[in-house]
C-alpha positions, 0 to 999 in steps of 0.5 A: 615669354613671361606669362604676365607680359604675354597676357598684357600683349594679348590685351592690347591698348585699352580704349579709354575714350568715352561713348560721347567721344566716339559718337562725336567722331562718328557724327563727323564721319557720318556727315562727310560720308553723306556729303553734307555741305556748309548750310545743309540741315542735319538729321534730327537727334532721334534719326542720328540716335537710331542710326548710331545705335546710342541714346539721344542723350549721347548724341545731344552731348556730342552735337553740343560738342560740335556746336562748341567748336563751330561745326554745327549751328541751331537755326530757327525753323531749320534745326541743326545745320552744318557750318563753316567753323572759325578755326582760330576760335578755340585758340582765341579763347585760350590765349591769355598772355599773362598766364603763358610761359615765356617759351610759349610767347616765344613760339608765338612770335616765331610763328608771327615772324614766319608768317610776315616773312612769308606774306611778301608775295601776297603783299606785292600781288595785291598792294595798291597805290592807295595802300601805299599812301595809307602805309606812308601816313602810318609811318609819317611820324616815325622817329628818325632813329627808330632802331634806337627807340622802344617798341611802340604798341600803336605803331606796331598794330597800325603798321602790321595790321595794314599789311595783314589787311593788304594780304586780303586773306582772312585767316591771316587777318584773324591771326593778327587780330588774335595777337593783339592781346600779346602785343598789348601784354608785351608793351605793358610787361617791361619785356621790351625794356632794353633798346635795340642793339641791332645794326641791321634793323629795318624800320617801318619806313624802310619796309614801305620804301621796299614795297614801293620799289623792291620785290618779294625777296628783298621784302622778305629779308627786310622783314626778317631783320625788322622782326628779329630785332624785336625778337632779340629784345624780347627773348635774348637774356642780357648779360646782366640777367645771365651773369 
């Protein structure tokens, strides 16, 4: 074996993470191993410093990072406590549609399609007569031929927002709220400038009718067709652009 290669193999992979990186992970492990729950007061910085064998400055920096991701919060008279993090918060802060690549926007809409198709069982389990009435009011002014009508941001936000509300799942509702800037960007960017060519488009009104008398499987297929229409108009290159 080559001597140089042998030396490299003996060295192995070099750990390039900083001390603060390591302490951050050790703090999380410590909180888990000690059985801390949301709302519990955490040890003081000096205690953590002694336990981990590092300076208070390093502990303070690591705790600051945990505060930034929502795992730790400072409370008056209690010090640092363990909190229930907003898991979507970091994504919300970085979601600026105008500087996202088209592939990223496409991935976001694909994720939306998967979630809304998958919401069917939740909707049929939780929907009430009042929810149906609210949805019917939302679609009351929908055009007679919505398949040939350009994307309407207000209709989309109202209708799909109501579906997320009906799901009664906070994570889904937060996700929908997070997507609002994407909806607005798509609306103003001209990305939906061409009419639908779909022959199987299902309108909002059609989705409401299925919620009234259908079942989750029928709704899944209908929602797939409804969102596929928008997806094709957004991301399928027209012959004029390709040619």
